[in-house]
All heavy atoms as TSV, in Angstrom:
chain	resi	resn	atom	element	x	y	z
A	1	ALA	N	N	-16.690	-4.224	13.826
A	1	ALA	CA	C	-16.159	-2.958	14.329
A	1	ALA	C	C	-15.741	-2.088	13.151
A	1	ALA	O	O	-15.307	-2.599	12.121
A	1	ALA	CB	C	-14.984	-3.200	15.248
A	2	ASP	N	N	-15.893	-0.818	13.314
A	2	ASP	CA	C	-15.490	0.119	12.269
A	2	ASP	C	C	-13.990	0.177	12.122
A	2	ASP	O	O	-13.466	0.395	11.041
A	2	ASP	CB	C	-16.033	1.520	12.551
A	2	ASP	CG	C	-17.551	1.587	12.422
A	2	ASP	OD1	O	-18.108	0.786	11.655
A	2	ASP	OD2	O	-18.145	2.428	13.089
A	3	ARG	N	N	-13.269	0.008	13.245
A	3	ARG	CA	C	-11.815	0.115	13.224
A	3	ARG	C	C	-11.238	-1.192	13.791
A	3	ARG	O	O	-11.126	-1.353	15.008
A	3	ARG	CB	C	-11.345	1.309	14.042
A	3	ARG	CG	C	-11.806	2.632	13.403
A	3	ARG	CD	C	-11.265	3.849	14.087
A	3	ARG	NE	N	-9.822	3.794	14.209
A	3	ARG	CZ	C	-9.142	4.308	15.245
A	3	ARG	NH1	N	-9.747	4.885	16.223
A	3	ARG	NH2	N	-7.838	4.217	15.271
A	4	ALA	N	N	-10.897	-2.112	12.906
A	4	ALA	CA	C	-10.425	-3.424	13.337
A	4	ALA	C	C	-9.226	-3.377	14.272
A	4	ALA	O	O	-9.225	-4.087	15.286
A	4	ALA	CB	C	-10.104	-4.288	12.098
A	5	PRO	N	N	-8.206	-2.522	14.039
A	5	PRO	CA	C	-7.066	-2.514	14.978
A	5	PRO	C	C	-7.472	-2.133	16.394
A	5	PRO	O	O	-7.007	-2.727	17.371
A	5	PRO	CB	C	-6.120	-1.468	14.370
A	5	PRO	CG	C	-6.451	-1.438	12.930
A	5	PRO	CD	C	-7.942	-1.673	12.863
A	6	VAL	N	N	-8.397	-1.191	16.535
A	6	VAL	CA	C	-8.853	-0.764	17.860
A	6	VAL	C	C	-9.671	-1.902	18.499
A	6	VAL	O	O	-9.516	-2.190	19.685
A	6	VAL	CB	C	-9.674	0.544	17.775
A	6	VAL	CG1	C	-10.311	0.868	19.121
A	6	VAL	CG2	C	-8.806	1.678	17.295
A	7	ALA	N	N	-10.506	-2.547	17.705
A	7	ALA	CA	C	-11.293	-3.668	18.227
A	7	ALA	C	C	-10.392	-4.804	18.694
A	7	ALA	O	O	-10.647	-5.424	19.750
A	7	ALA	CB	C	-12.272	-4.158	17.145
A	8	LEU	N	N	-9.328	-5.089	17.947
A	8	LEU	CA	C	-8.406	-6.135	18.368
A	8	LEU	C	C	-7.701	-5.773	19.669
A	8	LEU	O	O	-7.479	-6.635	20.541
A	8	LEU	CB	C	-7.376	-6.419	17.264
A	8	LEU	CG	C	-7.914	-7.189	16.083
A	8	LEU	CD1	C	-6.871	-7.242	14.976
A	8	LEU	CD2	C	-8.325	-8.587	16.492
A	9	GLN	N	N	-7.319	-4.500	19.808
A	9	GLN	CA	C	-6.679	-4.078	21.048
A	9	GLN	C	C	-7.665	-4.195	22.217
A	9	GLN	O	O	-7.296	-4.637	23.307
A	9	GLN	CB	C	-6.135	-2.659	20.933
A	9	GLN	CG	C	-5.323	-2.251	22.173
A	9	GLN	CD	C	-4.819	-0.852	22.100
A	9	GLN	OE1	O	-5.546	0.053	21.728
A	9	GLN	NE2	N	-3.555	-0.664	22.444
A	10	ASP	N	N	-8.893	-3.810	21.990
A	10	ASP	CA	C	-9.907	-3.935	23.042
A	10	ASP	C	C	-10.103	-5.400	23.444
A	10	ASP	O	O	-10.208	-5.712	24.630
A	10	ASP	CB	C	-11.249	-3.324	22.585
A	10	ASP	CG	C	-11.228	-1.820	22.485
A	10	ASP	OD1	O	-10.305	-1.191	23.079
A	10	ASP	OD2	O	-12.126	-1.275	21.813
A	11	LEU	N	N	-10.153	-6.282	22.468
A	11	LEU	CA	C	-10.276	-7.715	22.740
A	11	LEU	C	C	-9.101	-8.212	23.556
A	11	LEU	O	O	-9.279	-8.933	24.545
A	11	LEU	CB	C	-10.417	-8.501	21.434
A	11	LEU	CG	C	-10.473	-10.025	21.576
A	11	LEU	CD1	C	-11.682	-10.443	22.399
A	11	LEU	CD2	C	-10.451	-10.683	20.219
A	12	ALA	N	N	-7.900	-7.826	23.155
A	12	ALA	CA	C	-6.699	-8.248	23.889
A	12	ALA	C	C	-6.758	-7.775	25.332
A	12	ALA	O	O	-6.435	-8.539	26.266
A	12	ALA	CB	C	-5.446	-7.698	23.197
A	13	ARG	N	N	-7.206	-6.553	25.548
A	13	ARG	CA	C	-7.337	-6.031	26.930
A	13	ARG	C	C	-8.339	-6.867	27.736
A	13	ARG	O	O	-8.097	-7.215	28.875
A	13	ARG	CB	C	-7.758	-4.568	26.924
A	13	ARG	CG	C	-6.626	-3.635	26.635
A	13	ARG	CD	C	-7.009	-2.185	26.995
A	13	ARG	NE	N	-5.906	-1.316	26.712
A	13	ARG	CZ	C	-5.882	-0.391	25.761
A	13	ARG	NH1	N	-6.935	-0.184	24.999
A	13	ARG	NH2	N	-4.817	0.338	25.555
A	14	ARG	N	N	-9.490	-7.156	27.115
A	14	ARG	CA	C	-10.505	-7.930	27.816
A	14	ARG	C	C	-9.986	-9.341	28.177
A	14	ARG	O	O	-10.378	-9.893	29.183
A	14	ARG	CB	C	-11.773	-8.020	26.981
A	14	ARG	CG	C	-12.565	-6.724	26.952
A	14	ARG	CD	C	-13.993	-6.910	26.432
A	14	ARG	NE	N	-14.078	-7.623	25.180
A	14	ARG	CZ	C	-14.081	-7.045	23.969
A	14	ARG	NH1	N	-13.952	-5.736	23.863
A	14	ARG	NH2	N	-14.198	-7.764	22.877
A	15	LEU	N	N	-9.134	-9.882	27.327
A	15	LEU	CA	C	-8.585	-11.212	27.572
A	15	LEU	C	C	-7.379	-11.184	28.506
A	15	LEU	O	O	-6.860	-12.235	28.873
A	15	LEU	CB	C	-8.213	-11.880	26.246
A	15	LEU	CG	C	-9.372	-12.166	25.315
A	15	LEU	CD1	C	-8.851	-12.674	23.958
A	15	LEU	CD2	C	-10.351	-13.158	25.924
A	16	GLY	N	N	-6.902	-9.998	28.849
A	16	GLY	CA	C	-5.755	-9.869	29.720
A	16	GLY	C	C	-4.417	-10.031	29.019
A	16	GLY	O	O	-3.385	-10.223	29.659
A	17	ALA	N	N	-4.431	-9.948	27.696
A	17	ALA	CA	C	-3.200	-10.061	26.919
A	17	ALA	C	C	-2.451	-8.734	26.961
A	17	ALA	O	O	-3.056	-7.664	27.113
A	17	ALA	CB	C	-3.510	-10.420	25.473
A	18	PRO	N	N	-1.122	-8.761	26.815
A	18	PRO	CA	C	-0.379	-7.508	26.784
A	18	PRO	C	C	-0.760	-6.670	25.573
A	18	PRO	O	O	-0.982	-7.223	24.488
A	18	PRO	CB	C	1.087	-7.956	26.726
A	18	PRO	CG	C	1.056	-9.374	26.325
A	18	PRO	CD	C	-0.273	-9.917	26.667
A	19	THR	N	N	-0.807	-5.372	25.764
A	19	THR	CA	C	-1.168	-4.480	24.658
A	19	THR	C	C	-0.132	-3.368	24.480
A	19	THR	O	O	-0.425	-2.360	23.840
A	19	THR	CB	C	-2.568	-3.856	24.882
A	19	THR	OG1	O	-2.560	-3.167	26.119
A	19	THR	CG2	C	-3.646	-4.919	24.880
A	20	SER	N	N	1.036	-3.556	25.025
A	20	SER	CA	C	2.065	-2.542	24.857
A	20	SER	C	C	3.429	-3.219	24.806
A	20	SER	O	O	3.606	-4.346	25.296
A	20	SER	CB	C	2.036	-1.530	25.988
A	20	SER	OG	O	2.468	-2.140	27.197
A	21	LEU	N	N	4.391	-2.534	24.218
A	21	LEU	CA	C	5.755	-3.031	24.230
A	21	LEU	C	C	6.282	-3.083	25.673
A	21	LEU	O	O	7.023	-3.978	26.044
A	21	LEU	CB	C	6.668	-2.137	23.396
A	21	LEU	CG	C	6.412	-2.175	21.882
A	21	LEU	CD1	C	7.318	-1.175	21.167
A	21	LEU	CD2	C	6.601	-3.569	21.324
A	22	ARG	N	N	5.879	-2.134	26.502
A	22	ARG	CA	C	6.290	-2.114	27.906
A	22	ARG	C	C	5.869	-3.396	28.598
A	22	ARG	O	O	6.639	-3.994	29.372
A	22	ARG	CB	C	5.709	-0.894	28.591
A	22	ARG	CG	C	5.990	-0.833	30.094
A	22	ARG	CD	C	5.395	0.373	30.789
A	22	ARG	NE	N	4.017	0.607	30.355
A	22	ARG	CZ	C	3.480	1.800	30.129
A	22	ARG	NH1	N	4.169	2.890	30.284
A	22	ARG	NH2	N	2.229	1.915	29.738
A	23	GLU	N	N	4.634	-3.848	28.346
A	23	GLU	CA	C	4.118	-5.040	29.008
A	23	GLU	C	C	4.812	-6.321	28.590
A	23	GLU	O	O	4.758	-7.304	29.324
A	23	GLU	CB	C	2.618	-5.178	28.742
A	23	GLU	CG	C	1.772	-4.143	29.425
A	23	GLU	CD	C	0.315	-4.305	29.100
A	23	GLU	OE1	O	-0.062	-4.086	27.919
A	23	GLU	OE2	O	-0.442	-4.652	30.001
A	24	ILE	N	N	5.466	-6.305	27.457
A	24	ILE	CA	C	6.210	-7.520	27.060
A	24	ILE	C	C	7.715	-7.376	27.323
A	24	ILE	O	O	8.505	-8.181	26.833
A	24	ILE	CB	C	5.926	-7.902	25.589
A	24	ILE	CG1	C	6.367	-6.804	24.605
A	24	ILE	CG2	C	4.469	-8.270	25.399
A	24	ILE	CD1	C	6.364	-7.229	23.160
A	25	GLY	N	N	8.082	-6.352	28.100
A	25	GLY	CA	C	9.445	-6.237	28.562
A	25	GLY	C	C	10.362	-5.303	27.810
A	25	GLY	O	O	11.568	-5.234	28.106
A	26	MET	N	N	9.844	-4.548	26.860
A	26	MET	CA	C	10.677	-3.586	26.125
A	26	MET	C	C	11.022	-2.420	27.063
A	26	MET	O	O	10.125	-1.764	27.560
A	26	MET	CB	C	9.935	-3.066	24.901
A	26	MET	CG	C	10.645	-1.994	24.134
A	26	MET	SD	S	11.956	-2.710	23.163
A	26	MET	CE	C	12.355	-1.398	22.061
A	27	PRO	N	N	12.308	-2.175	27.294
A	27	PRO	CA	C	12.655	-1.029	28.143
A	27	PRO	C	C	12.478	0.296	27.386
A	27	PRO	O	O	12.702	0.350	26.174
A	27	PRO	CB	C	14.113	-1.273	28.492
A	27	PRO	CG	C	14.649	-2.093	27.369
A	27	PRO	CD	C	13.493	-2.917	26.874
A	28	ALA	N	N	12.091	1.324	28.079
A	28	ALA	CA	C	11.903	2.623	27.450
A	28	ALA	C	C	13.180	3.117	26.800
A	28	ALA	O	O	13.146	3.743	25.737
A	28	ALA	CB	C	11.404	3.645	28.493
A	29	ASP	N	N	14.322	2.816	27.418
A	29	ASP	CA	C	15.577	3.301	26.830
A	29	ASP	C	C	15.990	2.487	25.604
A	29	ASP	O	O	16.992	2.798	24.964
A	29	ASP	CB	C	16.684	3.331	27.884
A	29	ASP	CG	C	17.033	1.960	28.457
A	29	ASP	OD1	O	16.422	0.942	28.038
A	29	ASP	OD2	O	17.910	1.905	29.339
A	30	GLY	N	N	15.222	1.479	25.199
A	30	GLY	CA	C	15.494	0.731	23.999
A	30	GLY	C	C	14.760	1.239	22.774
A	30	GLY	O	O	15.019	0.788	21.658
A	31	LEU	N	N	13.873	2.213	22.967
A	31	LEU	CA	C	13.097	2.719	21.837
A	31	LEU	C	C	13.954	3.426	20.807
A	31	LEU	O	O	13.734	3.251	19.600
A	31	LEU	CB	C	11.980	3.632	22.327
A	31	LEU	CG	C	10.936	2.968	23.240
A	31	LEU	CD1	C	9.945	3.993	23.734
A	31	LEU	CD2	C	10.249	1.837	22.543
A	32	ASP	N	N	14.927	4.207	21.248
A	32	ASP	CA	C	15.799	4.879	20.283
A	32	ASP	C	C	16.606	3.892	19.477
A	32	ASP	O	O	16.751	4.014	18.262
A	32	ASP	CB	C	16.743	5.860	20.997
A	32	ASP	CG	C	16.029	7.124	21.460
A	32	ASP	OD1	O	15.158	7.620	20.714
A	32	ASP	OD2	O	16.311	7.586	22.571
A	33	ARG	N	N	17.121	2.869	20.145
A	33	ARG	CA	C	17.889	1.840	19.440
A	33	ARG	C	C	17.017	1.089	18.442
A	33	ARG	O	O	17.449	0.837	17.295
A	33	ARG	CB	C	18.507	0.857	20.441
A	33	ARG	CG	C	19.272	-0.263	19.788
A	33	ARG	CD	C	20.215	-0.966	20.765
A	33	ARG	NE	N	20.642	-2.272	20.402
A	33	ARG	CZ	C	21.334	-2.624	19.326
A	33	ARG	NH1	N	21.666	-1.698	18.450
A	33	ARG	NH2	N	21.676	-3.868	19.091
A	34	ALA	N	N	15.799	0.783	18.815
A	34	ALA	CA	C	14.885	0.082	17.916
A	34	ALA	C	C	14.616	0.946	16.671
A	34	ALA	O	O	14.596	0.438	15.534
A	34	ALA	CB	C	13.586	-0.272	18.612
A	35	ALA	N	N	14.397	2.242	16.875
A	35	ALA	CA	C	14.157	3.146	15.734
A	35	ALA	C	C	15.388	3.204	14.828
A	35	ALA	O	O	15.274	3.153	13.600
A	35	ALA	CB	C	13.794	4.530	16.214
A	36	ASP	N	N	16.583	3.290	15.427
A	36	ASP	CA	C	17.824	3.310	14.633
A	36	ASP	C	C	17.973	2.030	13.818
A	36	ASP	O	O	18.323	2.065	12.632
A	36	ASP	CB	C	19.034	3.500	15.541
A	36	ASP	CG	C	19.104	4.864	16.154
A	36	ASP	OD1	O	18.476	5.822	15.629
A	36	ASP	OD2	O	19.779	5.017	17.208
A	37	LEU	N	N	17.731	0.893	14.440
A	37	LEU	CA	C	17.865	-0.406	13.752
A	37	LEU	C	C	16.858	-0.517	12.598
A	37	LEU	O	O	17.205	-1.020	11.528
A	37	LEU	CB	C	17.673	-1.563	14.731
A	37	LEU	CG	C	18.804	-1.766	15.733
A	37	LEU	CD1	C	18.399	-2.818	16.775
A	37	LEU	CD2	C	20.097	-2.176	15.037
A	38	ALA	N	N	15.657	-0.042	12.816
A	38	ALA	CA	C	14.641	-0.115	11.763
A	38	ALA	C	C	15.061	0.722	10.552
A	38	ALA	O	O	14.909	0.315	9.400
A	38	ALA	CB	C	13.285	0.356	12.300
A	39	VAL	N	N	15.589	1.909	10.796
A	39	VAL	CA	C	16.038	2.771	9.688
A	39	VAL	C	C	17.216	2.164	8.952
A	39	VAL	O	O	17.312	2.220	7.722
A	39	VAL	CB	C	16.355	4.190	10.184
A	39	VAL	CG1	C	16.992	5.040	9.103
A	39	VAL	CG2	C	15.094	4.862	10.709
A	40	GLN	N	N	18.120	1.551	9.705
A	40	GLN	CA	C	19.312	0.932	9.079
A	40	GLN	C	C	18.964	-0.296	8.253
A	40	GLN	O	O	19.680	-0.625	7.304
A	40	GLN	CB	C	20.308	0.537	10.149
A	40	GLN	CG	C	20.953	1.712	10.844
A	40	GLN	CD	C	21.761	1.282	12.080
A	40	GLN	OE1	O	21.978	0.110	12.326
A	40	GLN	NE2	N	22.176	2.269	12.856
A	41	ALA	N	N	17.895	-0.980	8.614
A	41	ALA	CA	C	17.495	-2.187	7.892
A	41	ALA	C	C	16.262	-1.897	7.036
A	41	ALA	O	O	15.290	-2.643	7.032
A	41	ALA	CB	C	17.217	-3.303	8.892
A	42	ALA	N	N	16.321	-0.808	6.287
A	42	ALA	CA	C	15.200	-0.401	5.467
A	42	ALA	C	C	14.821	-1.494	4.466
A	42	ALA	O	O	15.657	-2.276	4.031
A	42	ALA	CB	C	15.528	0.910	4.732
A	43	TYR	N	N	13.576	-1.556	4.174
A	43	TYR	CA	C	13.024	-2.561	3.244
A	43	TYR	C	C	12.016	-1.837	2.335
A	43	TYR	O	O	11.562	-0.751	2.647
A	43	TYR	CB	C	12.372	-3.692	4.025
A	43	TYR	CG	C	11.330	-3.218	4.987
A	43	TYR	CD1	C	10.003	-3.041	4.588
A	43	TYR	CD2	C	11.670	-2.894	6.295
A	43	TYR	CE1	C	9.044	-2.572	5.466
A	43	TYR	CE2	C	10.696	-2.436	7.189
A	43	TYR	CZ	C	9.400	-2.266	6.770
A	43	TYR	OH	O	8.472	-1.816	7.649
A	44	PRO	N	N	11.633	-2.475	1.210
A	44	PRO	CA	C	10.650	-1.831	0.340
A	44	PRO	C	C	9.355	-1.580	1.122
A	44	PRO	O	O	8.809	-2.487	1.746
A	44	PRO	CB	C	10.445	-2.860	-0.777
A	44	PRO	CG	C	11.685	-3.675	-0.781
A	44	PRO	CD	C	12.158	-3.720	0.646
A	45	ASN	N	N	8.905	-0.384	1.088
A	45	ASN	CA	C	7.734	0.024	1.852
A	45	ASN	C	C	7.051	1.156	1.098
A	45	ASN	O	O	7.741	2.010	0.560
A	45	ASN	CB	C	8.169	0.486	3.247
A	45	ASN	CG	C	7.036	0.598	4.231
A	45	ASN	OD1	O	6.155	-0.258	4.251
A	45	ASN	ND2	N	7.066	1.620	5.053
A	46	PRO	N	N	5.734	1.195	1.050
A	46	PRO	CA	C	5.063	2.281	0.340
A	46	PRO	C	C	5.384	3.651	0.892
A	46	PRO	O	O	5.375	4.639	0.154
A	46	PRO	CB	C	3.567	1.994	0.521
A	46	PRO	CG	C	3.506	0.554	0.888
A	46	PRO	CD	C	4.788	0.209	1.564
A	47	ARG	N	N	5.694	3.725	2.161
A	47	ARG	CA	C	6.056	4.995	2.795
A	47	ARG	C	C	7.521	4.947	3.212
A	47	ARG	O	O	7.986	3.932	3.750
A	47	ARG	CB	C	5.179	5.206	4.015
A	47	ARG	CG	C	5.426	6.506	4.735
A	47	ARG	CD	C	4.435	6.666	5.873
A	47	ARG	NE	N	4.800	7.827	6.646
A	47	ARG	CZ	C	4.188	8.198	7.731
A	47	ARG	NH1	N	3.143	7.502	8.176
A	47	ARG	NH2	N	4.573	9.249	8.409
A	48	ALA	N	N	8.243	6.001	2.948
A	48	ALA	CA	C	9.666	6.055	3.319
A	48	ALA	C	C	9.804	5.893	4.828
A	48	ALA	O	O	8.994	6.406	5.603
A	48	ALA	CB	C	10.292	7.365	2.871
A	49	LEU	N	N	10.838	5.171	5.265
A	49	LEU	CA	C	11.099	5.000	6.676
A	49	LEU	C	C	11.835	6.244	7.198
A	49	LEU	O	O	12.948	6.512	6.791
A	49	LEU	CB	C	11.961	3.750	6.939
A	49	LEU	CG	C	11.313	2.418	6.556
A	49	LEU	CD1	C	12.288	1.279	6.872
A	49	LEU	CD2	C	10.019	2.209	7.316
A	50	GLU	N	N	11.144	6.963	8.057
A	50	GLU	CA	C	11.715	8.175	8.637
A	50	GLU	C	C	11.864	7.970	10.131
A	50	GLU	O	O	10.901	7.580	10.802
A	50	GLU	CB	C	10.805	9.361	8.345
A	50	GLU	CG	C	10.647	9.633	6.852
A	50	GLU	CD	C	9.567	10.660	6.574
A	50	GLU	OE1	O	8.807	11.020	7.503
A	50	GLU	OE2	O	9.478	11.084	5.424
A	51	ARG	N	N	13.058	8.200	10.641
A	51	ARG	CA	C	13.336	7.898	12.028
A	51	ARG	C	C	12.379	8.588	13.010
A	51	ARG	O	O	11.852	7.960	13.924
A	51	ARG	CB	C	14.774	8.224	12.399
A	51	ARG	CG	C	15.108	7.674	13.790
A	51	ARG	CD	C	16.422	8.185	14.325
A	51	ARG	NE	N	16.724	7.607	15.608
A	51	ARG	CZ	C	16.116	7.928	16.755
A	51	ARG	NH1	N	15.141	8.803	16.779
A	51	ARG	NH2	N	16.477	7.337	17.879
A	52	PRO	N	N	12.092	9.903	12.833
A	52	PRO	CA	C	11.176	10.528	13.790
A	52	PRO	C	C	9.787	9.866	13.823
A	52	PRO	O	O	9.198	9.679	14.888
A	52	PRO	CB	C	11.086	11.981	13.314
A	52	PRO	CG	C	12.366	12.205	12.560
A	52	PRO	CD	C	12.660	10.891	11.899
A	53	ALA	N	N	9.280	9.505	12.664
A	53	ALA	CA	C	7.967	8.860	12.597
A	53	ALA	C	C	8.017	7.454	13.230
A	53	ALA	O	O	7.107	7.069	13.958
A	53	ALA	CB	C	7.497	8.768	11.144
A	54	LEU	N	N	9.086	6.734	12.968
A	54	LEU	CA	C	9.255	5.401	13.581
A	54	LEU	C	C	9.364	5.506	15.085
A	54	LEU	O	O	8.783	4.722	15.843
A	54	LEU	CB	C	10.484	4.701	13.016
A	54	LEU	CG	C	10.325	4.111	11.616
A	54	LEU	CD1	C	11.683	3.692	11.072
A	54	LEU	CD2	C	9.389	2.950	11.637
A	55	ARG	N	N	10.128	6.497	15.541
A	55	ARG	CA	C	10.302	6.661	16.996
A	55	ARG	C	C	8.981	6.998	17.650
A	55	ARG	O	O	8.663	6.469	18.741
A	55	ARG	CB	C	11.335	7.770	17.246
A	55	ARG	CG	C	11.633	8.048	18.723
A	55	ARG	CD	C	12.100	6.806	19.448
A	55	ARG	NE	N	12.465	7.091	20.826
A	55	ARG	CZ	C	11.603	7.183	21.841
A	55	ARG	NH1	N	10.311	7.036	21.635
A	55	ARG	NH2	N	12.072	7.414	23.060
A	56	ALA	N	N	8.176	7.823	17.011
A	56	ALA	CA	C	6.854	8.165	17.549
A	56	ALA	C	C	5.948	6.935	17.570
A	56	ALA	O	O	5.211	6.719	18.539
A	56	ALA	CB	C	6.224	9.291	16.734
A	57	LEU	N	N	5.995	6.130	16.526
A	57	LEU	CA	C	5.203	4.897	16.465
A	57	LEU	C	C	5.602	3.950	17.617
A	57	LEU	O	O	4.761	3.374	18.298
A	57	LEU	CB	C	5.389	4.228	15.122
A	57	LEU	CG	C	4.702	2.894	14.930
A	57	LEU	CD1	C	3.206	3.093	14.768
A	57	LEU	CD2	C	5.268	2.182	13.726
A	58	LEU	N	N	6.907	3.793	17.783
A	58	LEU	CA	C	7.397	2.927	18.865
A	58	LEU	C	C	6.987	3.460	20.244
A	58	LEU	O	O	6.636	2.670	21.135
A	58	LEU	CB	C	8.918	2.780	18.786
A	58	LEU	CG	C	9.409	1.926	17.637
A	58	LEU	CD1	C	10.923	2.125	17.438
A	58	LEU	CD2	C	9.104	0.461	17.878
A	59	GLN	N	N	7.014	4.762	20.431
A	59	GLN	CA	C	6.592	5.330	21.687
A	59	GLN	C	C	5.124	5.013	21.998
A	59	GLN	O	O	4.776	4.611	23.084
A	59	GLN	CB	C	6.798	6.868	21.700
A	59	GLN	CG	C	6.457	7.537	23.024
A	59	GLN	CD	C	7.429	7.163	24.133
A	59	GLN	OE1	O	8.641	7.120	23.912
A	59	GLN	NE2	N	6.890	6.885	25.309
A	60	ARG	N	N	4.291	5.189	20.963
A	60	ARG	CA	C	2.866	4.875	21.140
A	60	ARG	C	C	2.674	3.397	21.453
A	60	ARG	O	O	1.851	3.032	22.304
A	60	ARG	CB	C	2.078	5.262	19.890
A	60	ARG	CG	C	1.945	6.763	19.709
A	60	ARG	CD	C	1.148	7.119	18.439
A	60	ARG	NE	N	-0.135	6.435	18.343
A	60	ARG	CZ	C	-1.239	6.790	18.994
A	60	ARG	NH1	N	-1.221	7.842	19.781
A	60	ARG	NH2	N	-2.352	6.121	18.821
A	61	ALA	N	N	3.430	2.546	20.776
A	61	ALA	CA	C	3.317	1.099	21.015
A	61	ALA	C	C	3.827	0.752	22.417
A	61	ALA	O	O	3.269	-0.116	23.095
A	61	ALA	CB	C	4.115	0.315	19.959
A	62	TRP	N	N	4.864	1.439	22.878
A	62	TRP	CA	C	5.402	1.185	24.210
A	62	TRP	C	C	4.367	1.584	25.277
A	62	TRP	O	O	4.185	0.897	26.273
A	62	TRP	CB	C	6.713	1.972	24.410
A	62	TRP	CG	C	7.408	1.602	25.689
A	62	TRP	CD1	C	8.243	0.563	25.879
A	62	TRP	CD2	C	7.323	2.306	26.932
A	62	TRP	NE1	N	8.680	0.563	27.169
A	62	TRP	CE2	C	8.146	1.629	27.857
A	62	TRP	CE3	C	6.654	3.450	27.335
A	62	TRP	CZ2	C	8.301	2.037	29.160
A	62	TRP	CZ3	C	6.806	3.873	28.651
A	62	TRP	CH2	C	7.615	3.168	29.543
A	63	GLU	N	N	3.664	2.672	25.010
A	63	GLU	CA	C	2.668	3.185	25.970
A	63	GLU	C	C	1.347	2.378	25.903
A	63	GLU	O	O	0.521	2.469	26.814
A	63	GLU	CB	C	2.361	4.649	25.681
A	63	GLU	CG	C	3.528	5.563	25.956
A	63	GLU	CD	C	3.342	6.956	25.440
A	63	GLU	OE1	O	2.297	7.251	24.800
A	63	GLU	OE2	O	4.245	7.782	25.660
A	64	GLY	N	N	1.138	1.650	24.811
A	64	GLY	CA	C	-0.101	0.917	24.649
A	64	GLY	C	C	-1.235	1.785	24.129
A	64	GLY	O	O	-2.410	1.507	24.366
A	65	ALA	N	N	-0.893	2.880	23.446
A	65	ALA	CA	C	-1.899	3.795	22.903
A	65	ALA	C	C	-2.737	3.061	21.867
A	65	ALA	O	O	-2.293	2.119	21.226
A	65	ALA	CB	C	-1.208	5.014	22.284
A	66	ALA	N	N	-3.939	3.540	21.677
A	66	ALA	CA	C	-4.817	2.974	20.657
A	66	ALA	C	C	-4.177	3.139	19.282
A	66	ALA	O	O	-3.512	4.141	19.015
A	66	ALA	CB	C	-6.169	3.668	20.684
A	67	PRO	N	N	-4.360	2.167	18.409
A	67	PRO	CA	C	-3.817	2.281	17.053
A	67	PRO	C	C	-4.348	3.546	16.352
A	67	PRO	O	O	-5.518	3.913	16.545
A	67	PRO	CB	C	-4.334	1.028	16.341
A	67	PRO	CG	C	-4.633	0.065	17.450
A	67	PRO	CD	C	-5.074	0.907	18.604
A	68	ALA	N	N	-3.500	4.166	15.578
A	68	ALA	CA	C	-3.881	5.365	14.834
A	68	ALA	C	C	-4.815	4.991	13.695
A	68	ALA	O	O	-4.756	3.888	13.167
A	68	ALA	CB	C	-2.646	6.076	14.307
A	69	ALA	N	N	-5.626	5.909	13.320
A	69	ALA	CA	C	-6.582	5.657	12.212
A	69	ALA	C	C	-5.865	5.595	10.886
A	69	ALA	O	O	-4.830	6.088	10.684
A	69	ALA	CB	C	-7.624	6.770	12.185
């Protein structure tokens, strides 16, 4: 596959595996708290941890959106 993350998500769907945070029990109202915790526990990362970007990433993961390119 040209895009391995998308291919893995497609495989998981075909196998009936959960593909979203929602499907594994993450409540929608927990996304803000998760973003806050991630920013508070910053670690060495090539890209700075920015809360708005993390919150958007968590939202996409909660919805089960396809991985970004």
